[in-house]
Residue frames as qw, qx, qy, qz and C-alpha x, y, z in Angstrom:
[[0.824, 0.547, 0.099, -0.108, 2.49, 5.30, 20.84],
 [0.527, -0.462, 0.545, 0.460, 5.66, 3.81, 19.36],
 [0.667, 0.718, 0.074, -0.185, 6.49, 4.65, 15.74],
 [0.646, -0.206, 0.466, 0.568, 9.18, 3.89, 13.19],
 [0.365, 0.826, -0.080, -0.421, 10.16, 6.26, 10.38],
 [0.714, 0.028, 0.543, 0.440, 11.49, 4.71, 7.17],
 [0.329, 0.936, 0.101, -0.073, 12.76, 7.53, 4.96],
 [0.800, 0.029, 0.125, 0.587, 16.01, 7.94, 3.00],
 [0.229, 0.701, 0.055, 0.673, 15.86, 11.74, 2.69],
 [0.438, -0.162, -0.548, 0.694, 17.50, 13.15, 5.83],
 [0.108, -0.077, 0.081, -0.988, 15.71, 16.50, 5.63],
 [0.593, -0.264, -0.449, -0.614, 12.32, 14.89, 5.10],
 [0.662, -0.267, -0.672, 0.197, 12.91, 12.52, 8.04],
 [0.272, -0.084, -0.419, 0.862, 13.94, 15.42, 10.30],
 [0.308, -0.157, -0.131, -0.929, 10.89, 17.44, 9.28],
 [0.677, -0.288, -0.574, -0.360, 8.55, 14.50, 9.90],
 [0.570, -0.203, -0.648, 0.463, 10.10, 13.74, 13.29],
 [0.055, -0.001, -0.273, 0.960, 9.67, 17.35, 14.41],
 [0.483, -0.200, -0.281, -0.805, 6.03, 17.41, 13.31],
 [0.682, -0.267, -0.679, -0.055, 5.30, 14.16, 15.12],
 [0.436, -0.201, -0.557, 0.678, 6.78, 15.56, 18.33],
 [0.148, -0.089, 0.036, -0.984, 4.87, 18.81, 17.89],
 [0.605, -0.272, -0.499, -0.557, 1.66, 16.78, 17.59],
 [0.830, -0.522, -0.068, -0.184, 2.38, 14.72, 20.70],
 [0.064, 0.746, -0.626, 0.219, 5.71, 14.86, 22.59],
 [0.671, -0.317, 0.616, -0.264, 4.89, 11.50, 24.21],
 [0.911, 0.395, -0.038, -0.108, 5.08, 9.63, 20.89],
 [0.555, -0.573, 0.542, 0.264, 8.25, 7.57, 20.96],
 [0.662, 0.644, -0.327, -0.201, 10.24, 7.24, 17.75],
 [0.897, -0.302, 0.312, 0.078, 11.87, 3.84, 18.04],
 [0.624, -0.142, 0.504, 0.580, 13.98, 4.02, 14.89],
 [0.396, 0.791, -0.105, -0.455, 14.76, 6.08, 11.81],
 [0.710, -0.047, 0.633, 0.306, 15.68, 3.78, 8.94],
 [0.177, 0.666, -0.299, -0.660, 17.00, 4.73, 5.49],
 [0.327, 0.353, -0.764, -0.430, 16.99, 1.51, 3.46],
 [0.880, -0.075, -0.297, -0.363, 15.27, -1.80, 2.88],
 [0.683, 0.177, -0.631, 0.321, 18.32, -3.63, 4.24],
 [0.051, 0.239, -0.557, 0.793, 18.43, -1.61, 7.47],
 [0.623, -0.183, 0.064, -0.758, 14.67, -1.93, 7.93],
 [0.870, -0.007, -0.461, -0.173, 14.65, -5.71, 7.50],
 [0.506, 0.183, -0.656, 0.529, 17.48, -6.04, 9.99],
 [0.192, -0.236, 0.415, -0.858, 15.67, -3.84, 12.53],
 [0.745, -0.130, -0.064, -0.651, 12.30, -5.59, 12.25],
 [0.796, 0.075, -0.600, 0.013, 13.91, -9.04, 12.60],
 [0.493, 0.012, -0.634, 0.596, 15.30, -8.09, 16.00],
 [0.113, 0.026, 0.373, -0.921, 12.58, -5.78, 17.38],
 [0.236, 0.498, 0.805, -0.221, 8.85, -6.04, 18.07],
 [0.188, 0.572, 0.521, 0.605, 6.46, -4.34, 15.65],
 [0.034, -0.065, -0.258, 0.963, 5.77, -0.68, 16.45],
 [0.318, 0.544, 0.605, -0.487, 2.28, 0.75, 16.76],
 [0.494, 0.829, 0.187, -0.185, 2.66, 2.67, 13.51],
 [0.631, -0.111, 0.397, 0.658, 5.10, 2.97, 10.57],
 [0.303, 0.852, -0.035, -0.425, 5.73, 6.07, 8.45],
 [0.723, -0.029, 0.587, 0.363, 6.99, 4.66, 5.17],
 [0.234, 0.660, -0.343, -0.626, 8.50, 6.31, 2.10],
 [0.907, 0.361, 0.131, -0.174, 7.97, 4.40, -1.17],
 [0.720, 0.576, -0.266, 0.280, 11.39, 4.89, -2.76],
 [0.651, -0.709, 0.207, 0.176, 14.34, 4.03, -0.52],
 [0.010, 0.798, -0.525, -0.296, 18.02, 4.22, -1.35],
 [0.180, -0.320, 0.908, 0.201, 18.33, 0.52, -2.22],
 [0.041, -0.264, -0.912, -0.313, 14.86, -0.54, -3.41],
 [0.447, -0.463, -0.277, -0.713, 11.13, 0.09, -3.18],
 [0.296, -0.363, 0.629, -0.621, 9.99, -0.17, 0.43],
 [0.885, -0.022, -0.054, -0.461, 7.58, -2.99, -0.44],
 [0.670, 0.338, -0.647, 0.139, 10.63, -5.26, -0.49],
 [0.160, -0.382, 0.673, -0.613, 10.69, -5.00, 3.30],
 [0.739, -0.051, 0.322, -0.590, 7.38, -6.85, 3.59],
 [0.852, 0.310, -0.382, -0.178, 8.64, -9.62, 1.33],
 [0.510, 0.359, -0.685, 0.377, 11.38, -10.44, 3.83],
 [0.060, -0.027, -0.748, 0.661, 9.72, -9.92, 7.22],
 [0.246, -0.593, -0.726, -0.247, 6.17, -10.27, 8.49],
 [0.080, -0.008, -0.310, 0.947, 4.99, -6.92, 9.85],
 [0.082, -0.606, -0.790, -0.035, 1.51, -6.35, 11.26],
 [0.138, -0.492, -0.247, 0.823, 1.81, -2.61, 12.00],
 [0.391, 0.831, 0.394, -0.038, -0.44, -0.15, 10.16],
 [0.541, -0.023, 0.264, 0.798, 1.37, 2.03, 7.65],
 [0.209, 0.905, 0.179, -0.325, 1.11, 5.70, 6.71],
 [0.714, 0.306, 0.266, 0.571, 2.84, 6.30, 3.40],
 [0.084, -0.819, 0.066, 0.563, 4.84, 9.48, 2.94],
 [0.643, 0.246, 0.592, 0.419, 4.94, 9.75, -0.82],
 [0.030, 0.507, -0.204, -0.837, 5.57, 12.14, -3.69],
 [0.241, 0.238, 0.849, 0.405, 3.46, 10.16, -6.17],
 [0.189, -0.120, -0.273, -0.936, 0.87, 11.98, -8.22],
 [0.535, -0.036, 0.316, -0.783, -2.83, 12.18, -7.45],
 [0.793, 0.125, -0.418, -0.426, -3.74, 9.09, -9.49],
 [0.542, 0.120, -0.784, 0.277, -1.53, 6.77, -7.46],
 [0.121, -0.128, 0.569, -0.803, -2.75, 8.45, -4.28],
 [0.701, -0.027, -0.045, -0.711, -6.37, 7.62, -5.21],
 [0.775, 0.098, -0.616, -0.096, -5.37, 3.99, -5.58],
 [0.263, 0.156, -0.745, 0.593, -3.77, 4.00, -2.12],
 [0.399, -0.092, 0.340, -0.847, -6.98, 5.41, -0.64],
 [0.792, 0.031, -0.324, -0.516, -9.12, 2.74, -2.30],
 [0.734, 0.062, -0.657, 0.163, -6.96, 0.11, -0.65],
 [0.619, -0.751, -0.194, -0.122, -7.54, 1.69, 2.78],
 [0.708, -0.114, -0.160, 0.679, -3.94, 2.83, 3.25],
 [0.096, -0.958, -0.143, 0.231, -3.43, 6.28, 4.67],
 [0.676, 0.300, 0.119, 0.663, -0.89, 8.60, 3.09],
 [0.144, -0.858, -0.064, 0.489, 0.73, 12.00, 3.39],
 [0.656, 0.665, 0.153, 0.321, 1.68, 13.78, 0.21],
 [0.576, -0.347, 0.017, 0.740, 5.15, 15.32, 0.29],
 [0.255, 0.303, -0.599, 0.696, 6.09, 17.94, 1.28],
 [0.404, -0.493, -0.755, 0.153, 4.42, 17.12, 4.58],
 [0.127, -0.494, 0.096, -0.855, 2.47, 19.87, 6.33],
 [0.141, -0.113, 0.740, -0.648, 1.13, 19.88, 9.89],
 [0.664, 0.096, 0.148, -0.727, -2.54, 19.60, 8.93],
 [0.772, 0.246, -0.517, -0.276, -1.97, 16.45, 6.85],
 [0.350, 0.223, -0.834, 0.364, 0.12, 14.79, 9.54],
 [0.320, -0.067, 0.558, -0.762, -2.43, 15.65, 12.24],
 [0.768, 0.142, -0.086, -0.619, -5.29, 14.20, 10.16],
 [0.696, 0.253, -0.670, -0.060, -3.35, 10.99, 9.50],
 [0.173, 0.176, -0.807, 0.536, -2.43, 10.51, 13.16],
 [0.496, 0.004, 0.386, -0.778, -5.98, 11.18, 14.30],
 [0.799, 0.179, -0.351, -0.454, -7.24, 8.65, 11.79],
 [0.517, 0.212, -0.802, 0.212, -4.83, 6.10, 13.22],
 [0.098, -0.108, 0.685, -0.714, -5.96, 6.91, 16.78],
 [0.661, 0.050, 0.058, -0.747, -9.63, 6.56, 15.79],
 [0.873, 0.176, -0.362, -0.274, -9.02, 3.07, 14.43],
 [0.143, 0.460, -0.813, 0.328, -6.43, 1.90, 16.96],
 [0.362, -0.085, 0.810, -0.454, -7.49, -1.37, 18.52],
 [0.765, 0.360, 0.207, -0.493, -9.98, -2.17, 15.77],
 [0.729, 0.050, 0.620, 0.287, -9.54, -4.98, 13.26],
 [0.178, 0.672, -0.303, -0.651, -8.05, -3.63, 10.05],
 [0.868, 0.468, 0.056, -0.155, -8.44, -4.89, 6.51],
 [0.759, -0.222, 0.396, 0.466, -5.45, -6.81, 5.22],
 [0.175, 0.799, -0.254, -0.517, -3.40, -4.64, 2.92],
 [0.885, 0.375, 0.243, 0.129, -2.88, -6.05, -0.56],
 [0.319, -0.740, 0.357, 0.473, 0.81, -5.17, -0.77],
 [0.529, 0.037, 0.687, 0.498, 1.34, -7.09, -3.98],
 [0.311, 0.773, 0.510, 0.212, -1.28, -5.02, -5.77],
 [0.132, -0.966, 0.030, 0.220, 0.27, -1.84, -4.45],
 [0.507, -0.444, 0.542, 0.501, 3.71, -3.04, -5.51],
 [0.492, 0.371, 0.659, 0.431, 2.37, -3.71, -9.02],
 [0.125, 0.942, 0.311, -0.004, 0.86, -0.24, -9.09],
 [0.278, -0.847, 0.267, 0.365, 4.18, 1.38, -8.26],
 [0.551, -0.161, 0.654, 0.492, 6.12, -0.77, -10.72],
 [0.439, 0.632, 0.581, 0.265, 3.69, 0.19, -13.49],
 [0.055, 0.993, 0.104, -0.001, 4.60, 3.83, -12.85],
 [0.679, -0.492, 0.229, 0.495, 8.34, 3.32, -12.58],
 [0.526, 0.148, 0.449, 0.707, 9.03, 4.26, -16.17],
 [0.062, 0.839, 0.379, 0.385, 6.96, 7.42, -16.00],
 [0.382, 0.100, -0.287, 0.873, 8.57, 10.64, -14.87],
 [0.063, -0.572, -0.532, 0.621, 7.03, 13.22, -12.56],
 [0.193, 0.611, 0.491, 0.591, 4.65, 15.60, -14.27],
 [0.235, -0.814, -0.036, -0.530, 4.21, 17.85, -11.27],
 [0.496, 0.021, -0.630, 0.597, 5.66, 18.45, -7.82],
 [0.405, -0.819, -0.352, -0.202, 3.96, 19.56, -4.64],
 [0.392, 0.268, -0.389, 0.789, 5.60, 22.15, -2.39],
 [0.341, -0.666, -0.574, 0.333, 4.72, 23.61, 0.97],
 [0.115, 0.509, 0.046, 0.852, 3.81, 27.29, 1.10],
 [0.360, -0.368, 0.397, -0.760, 3.32, 28.00, 4.78],
 [0.499, -0.008, 0.775, -0.387, 0.56, 25.66, 5.94],
 [0.749, 0.491, 0.126, -0.427, -0.75, 25.13, 2.41],
 [0.627, -0.087, 0.667, 0.393, 0.32, 22.82, -0.42],
 [0.407, 0.711, -0.166, -0.549, 0.94, 24.17, -3.91],
 [0.834, 0.179, 0.482, 0.199, 1.23, 22.05, -7.04],
 [0.052, 0.743, -0.392, -0.540, 3.94, 23.07, -9.52],
 [0.886, 0.445, 0.117, -0.066, 3.85, 21.66, -13.05],
 [0.769, -0.187, 0.303, 0.531, 7.17, 20.39, -14.39],
 [0.466, 0.605, 0.315, 0.564, 6.94, 22.79, -17.31],
 [0.173, -0.957, -0.070, -0.223, 7.01, 25.67, -14.80],
 [0.726, -0.605, 0.161, 0.284, 10.30, 24.59, -13.17],
 [0.394, 0.862, -0.318, 0.027, 13.41, 26.38, -14.46],
 [0.541, 0.390, -0.675, 0.316, 15.91, 24.67, -12.18],
 [0.786, -0.584, -0.202, 0.022, 16.62, 23.09, -8.80],
 [0.376, 0.637, -0.418, 0.527, 19.47, 24.39, -6.65],
 [0.697, -0.394, -0.474, 0.367, 21.18, 23.93, -3.30],
 [0.070, 0.661, -0.165, 0.729, 21.45, 26.85, -0.89],
 [0.328, -0.494, 0.499, -0.632, 22.24, 26.88, 2.85],
 [0.131, -0.134, 0.969, -0.162, 22.08, 23.06, 3.01],
 [0.563, 0.404, 0.560, -0.454, 18.52, 23.08, 1.62],
 [0.261, 0.120, 0.745, 0.602, 17.23, 22.22, -1.85],
 [0.303, 0.572, 0.282, -0.708, 14.93, 24.60, -3.72],
 [0.457, 0.430, 0.635, 0.450, 13.19, 24.88, -7.06],
 [0.051, 0.479, 0.006, -0.876, 12.81, 28.09, -9.00],
 [0.535, 0.599, 0.596, -0.023, 10.02, 28.62, -11.47],
 [0.425, 0.360, 0.362, 0.748, 10.25, 30.53, -14.73],
 [0.156, -0.870, -0.310, -0.351, 8.12, 33.17, -12.99],
 [0.219, 0.589, -0.431, 0.648, 10.95, 33.69, -10.49],
 [0.695, -0.547, 0.143, -0.445, 9.33, 32.05, -7.45],
 [0.344, 0.371, -0.833, 0.225, 11.42, 29.78, -5.21],
 [0.818, -0.381, 0.005, -0.432, 10.13, 26.93, -3.04],
 [0.258, -0.489, 0.818, -0.157, 11.81, 24.47, -0.71],
 [0.842, 0.105, -0.407, -0.339, 11.63, 20.79, -1.72],
 [0.739, -0.488, 0.417, -0.204, 12.14, 17.63, 0.33],
 [0.958, 0.219, 0.116, 0.144, 14.44, 15.85, -2.12],
 [0.478, -0.540, 0.403, 0.563, 18.16, 15.77, -2.77],
 [0.372, 0.639, -0.386, -0.552, 19.46, 16.66, -6.22],
 [0.050, -0.217, 0.959, 0.175, 20.36, 12.98, -6.65],
 [0.321, 0.378, 0.834, -0.240, 16.73, 11.97, -6.14],
 [0.386, 0.703, 0.128, -0.583, 15.42, 14.79, -8.35],
 [0.126, 0.476, -0.711, -0.502, 17.60, 13.54, -11.20],
 [0.105, 0.078, 0.989, 0.074, 15.72, 10.24, -11.04],
 [0.273, 0.524, 0.652, -0.475, 12.26, 11.80, -10.82],
 [0.380, 0.760, 0.060, -0.524, 12.30, 13.95, -13.95],
 [0.833, 0.516, 0.175, 0.098, 12.75, 13.30, -17.66],
 [0.602, -0.436, 0.279, 0.607, 16.51, 13.38, -18.40],
 [0.437, 0.468, 0.450, 0.623, 15.77, 14.84, -21.83],
 [0.091, -0.891, -0.250, -0.368, 14.43, 17.94, -20.05],
 [0.451, -0.866, 0.190, -0.105, 16.57, 18.16, -16.89],
 [0.788, 0.333, -0.349, 0.382, 20.34, 17.82, -16.43],
 [0.644, -0.719, -0.032, 0.258, 22.63, 17.94, -13.39],
 [0.488, 0.803, -0.178, 0.291, 25.33, 20.46, -14.34],
 [0.274, 0.464, -0.626, 0.563, 27.25, 20.35, -11.03],
 [0.318, -0.203, -0.835, 0.400, 26.80, 19.61, -7.34],
 [0.066, 0.297, 0.412, -0.859, 24.49, 22.60, -6.89],
 [0.458, 0.380, -0.048, -0.802, 22.19, 22.72, -9.92],
 [0.376, 0.273, 0.858, 0.220, 19.78, 20.56, -11.91],
 [0.173, 0.402, -0.086, -0.895, 18.51, 22.67, -14.80],
 [0.632, 0.568, 0.503, -0.157, 15.66, 22.60, -17.29],
 [0.544, 0.130, 0.451, 0.695, 17.01, 22.92, -20.84],
 [0.112, 0.802, 0.429, 0.399, 14.52, 25.76, -21.39],
 [0.407, -0.875, -0.121, 0.231, 16.20, 27.77, -18.61],
 [0.633, -0.170, 0.253, 0.712, 19.43, 28.28, -20.56],
 [0.216, 0.917, 0.131, -0.309, 19.59, 31.92, -21.66],
 [0.481, 0.791, -0.378, 0.017, 23.17, 31.79, -23.00],
 [0.934, -0.233, 0.074, 0.260, 26.36, 29.74, -22.81],
 [0.124, 0.928, -0.351, 0.035, 29.88, 31.12, -22.49],
 [0.836, 0.234, -0.402, 0.290, 33.14, 29.25, -23.04],
 [0.511, -0.819, 0.219, -0.141, 35.00, 29.02, -19.73],
 [0.008, -0.688, 0.725, -0.024, 38.39, 27.79, -18.60],
 [0.262, -0.224, 0.937, -0.048, 39.50, 24.14, -19.00],
 [0.201, -0.103, -0.811, -0.540, 36.88, 23.49, -21.71],
 [0.025, 0.444, 0.792, -0.419, 34.04, 24.15, -19.32],
 [0.039, -0.528, -0.493, -0.690, 30.83, 26.05, -20.07],
 [0.006, -0.213, -0.502, 0.838, 29.36, 28.87, -17.99],
 [0.028, -0.551, -0.762, -0.339, 25.59, 29.16, -18.17],
 [0.171, -0.011, 0.204, -0.964, 23.40, 32.20, -17.80],
 [0.025, -0.373, -0.927, 0.012, 20.01, 31.02, -16.64],
 [0.316, -0.248, -0.121, -0.908, 16.53, 32.49, -16.77],
 [0.151, -0.974, 0.005, -0.171, 15.52, 33.54, -14.27],
 [0.331, 0.691, -0.519, 0.379, 18.99, 34.67, -13.20],
 [0.789, -0.250, -0.504, 0.246, 20.71, 32.48, -10.60],
 [0.472, -0.872, -0.065, 0.113, 21.77, 33.91, -7.24],
 [0.346, -0.708, 0.493, 0.368, 25.44, 33.44, -8.13],
 [0.723, 0.604, -0.223, -0.249, 26.46, 33.01, -11.78],
 [0.115, 0.596, -0.793, 0.059, 29.69, 31.33, -10.69],
 [0.543, -0.093, 0.772, -0.316, 27.60, 28.42, -9.40],
 [0.780, 0.470, 0.267, -0.315, 26.22, 27.72, -12.88],
 [0.229, 0.642, -0.683, -0.264, 29.44, 26.50, -14.47],
 [0.964, 0.069, -0.170, -0.192, 29.17, 22.97, -15.85],
 [0.609, -0.614, 0.496, 0.076, 31.64, 20.84, -13.90],
 [0.132, 0.567, -0.741, -0.334, 34.55, 19.22, -15.74],
 [0.229, -0.046, 0.972, -0.014, 33.30, 15.67, -15.16],
 [0.439, 0.546, 0.656, -0.281, 29.86, 16.56, -16.62],
 [0.144, 0.610, -0.263, -0.733, 30.99, 18.70, -19.56],
 [0.051, 0.137, -0.861, -0.486, 31.02, 15.89, -22.15],
 [0.056, 0.437, 0.895, -0.076, 27.62, 14.56, -21.06],
 [0.134, 0.671, 0.293, -0.668, 26.24, 18.12, -21.02],
 [0.160, 0.453, -0.484, -0.731, 27.27, 18.73, -24.64],
 [0.064, -0.096, -0.951, -0.287, 25.72, 15.40, -25.62],
 [0.083, 0.543, 0.732, -0.404, 22.53, 16.30, -23.73],
 [0.172, 0.580, -0.010, -0.796, 22.20, 19.55, -25.69],
 [0.268, 0.333, -0.651, -0.627, 22.16, 17.59, -28.94],
 [0.102, 0.172, 0.979, -0.038, 19.62, 14.91, -27.96]]
């Protein structure tokens, strides 16, 4: 089986690739693509793969834009962080999906489903309807986030998230209850996913919920040092950067 992975989150792509190889080392990954532009270029010069793993949001556009520029007949498994309502719509349109963060059981089920139907005539996917579905949700922010806890998936409500932070090259969320979970998104992507009235990027390591601020202390060069609840691993990492200080003060007053 030849597959293509279209995913703009490096960690998520690496995780998916490892799981695919764990499932079957003979599966050949022809390409790992990060954008609509790169994907269109690849598909114009290469034959269609047997299967495509496709993220919805790419760095330059929604992935549906790929299908508007090239004719692709390969079946698609979406790897998506959309909520359960959008997922139900995908299922009704006979498109398989894996809810992020991806776990082995979900990937195995999706690949087995593909293998069961390989060689059979598939229903034509109504990409325009799916595109309209996604667009209709574009102005709505995430209300919950799924995280992997071992082999299980846990759903975390946005109201439970105190902050997101970077540690050891990974990105994590911490709840107000003090629990930490790994997430498959960069801080840049998380900024886009959640209501900016509630969450703010204070520096290169933290995106915080306004409710997580326990106290604020004047720091050097007109900066602000935050004490968060629950307490951060290193308080020195919770200083609002100089280039974000003005926007931070404005955010507090919105």
